[in-house]
C-alpha atoms as one frame of an Amber mdcrd trajectory, in Angstrom:
protein
  87.502 103.074 115.365  90.074 100.367 114.718  91.055  98.770 111.430  92.529
  95.374 110.676  95.978  95.540 109.104  99.115  93.576 108.403 102.555  95.127
 108.836 103.790  93.699 105.524 106.994  92.388 107.115 108.258  95.870 107.934
 109.561  97.426 111.106 108.238 100.415 113.038 110.268 103.642 112.899 110.269
 106.517 115.408 110.293 110.055 114.018 111.059 112.882 116.439 108.907 115.947
 115.844 109.643 119.421 117.182 109.769 122.989 115.848 112.345 121.957 113.211
 111.640 119.257 110.679 113.723 116.093 110.880 113.497 113.415 108.181 113.707
 109.659 108.796 114.288 107.008 106.141 111.656 104.246 106.323 112.007 100.843
 104.618 108.702  99.839 103.048 108.692  96.424 101.357 106.069  97.174  98.675
 103.486  98.174 101.265 102.268 101.464  99.805 100.304 102.176 102.985 101.396
 103.466 106.375 100.018 103.570 109.880 101.140 106.687 111.759 100.736 107.080
 115.513 101.217 110.468 117.166 101.976 109.661 120.805 102.550 113.300 121.738
 100.242 115.894 123.239 100.609 118.334 120.321  99.515 118.076 116.679 102.227
 117.149 114.180 102.382 118.109 110.497 103.744 115.159 108.491 105.796 115.451
 105.314 106.567 112.380 103.204 108.113 111.521  99.874 110.537 109.507  97.785
 113.521 111.603  98.927 114.515 113.913 101.774 113.690 117.080  99.814 110.082
 116.060  99.059 109.591 114.687 102.585 110.596 117.883 104.387 107.694 118.895
 106.650 106.800 122.606 106.612 103.730 123.921 108.432 101.410 125.584 105.904
 100.502 129.233 106.396  97.912 131.470 104.763  98.826 131.743 101.090 101.637
 129.161 101.340 100.310 125.593 101.052 102.687 122.679 101.623 102.747 118.940
 100.920 101.640 116.775 103.846  98.914 116.340 106.468  98.203 116.810 110.186
  98.045 114.078 112.824  96.218 115.199 115.943  97.618 114.480 119.437  97.354
 110.843 120.559  95.804 109.774 117.241  96.472 107.109 114.609  96.033 107.631
 110.859  96.421 105.369 107.857  97.408 106.712 104.467  98.370 105.376 101.049
 101.175 106.528  98.803 102.311 105.898  95.253 104.778 103.013  95.482 106.754
 103.936  92.351 108.916 106.842  91.265 109.169 107.349  87.500 107.488 103.928
  87.149 110.309 102.265  89.132 109.212 100.491  92.340 111.176 101.452  95.435
 111.419 100.194  98.990 112.559 103.376 100.732 110.278 106.218 101.784 111.054
 109.309 103.852 108.876 110.758 106.613 109.319 113.943 108.630 107.336 115.711
 111.314 107.173 119.261 112.610 105.205 120.912 115.419 104.143 124.516 115.916
 105.212 124.175 119.573 106.282 121.338 121.840 107.561 117.894 120.923 106.085
 114.536 119.949 107.173 111.137 118.725 105.559 109.755 115.598 105.675 106.004
 114.959 105.532 104.941 111.301 104.743 101.360 110.246 104.266 100.224 106.653
 101.093  98.167 106.465  98.152  96.968 104.439  94.711  97.780 105.862  91.551
  95.779 105.421  88.035  97.219 105.352
């Protein structure tokens, strides 16, 4: 199923995902929403946040939940995020990806979706 969206004047960023988490800084001009494409053949666990520490992707295990979500292989997901930190708007967001095995490239684009 496809959705209509605008890219809110932002660029698309590539995030390399492998067995170790790597964080990429993403400029988001007041978008608050992101489109994420997993172009790899393995699932990727995505971490995100207002700084590199909160964005660090760690695969959850039994009894150890972590912040983030999965993107299945060759899938696209949209998600929303709080666009303020301590009530101060910001235009930088951090995204990281990690895989249990293999590698993938995640493409992140700030956008606004329409129903």
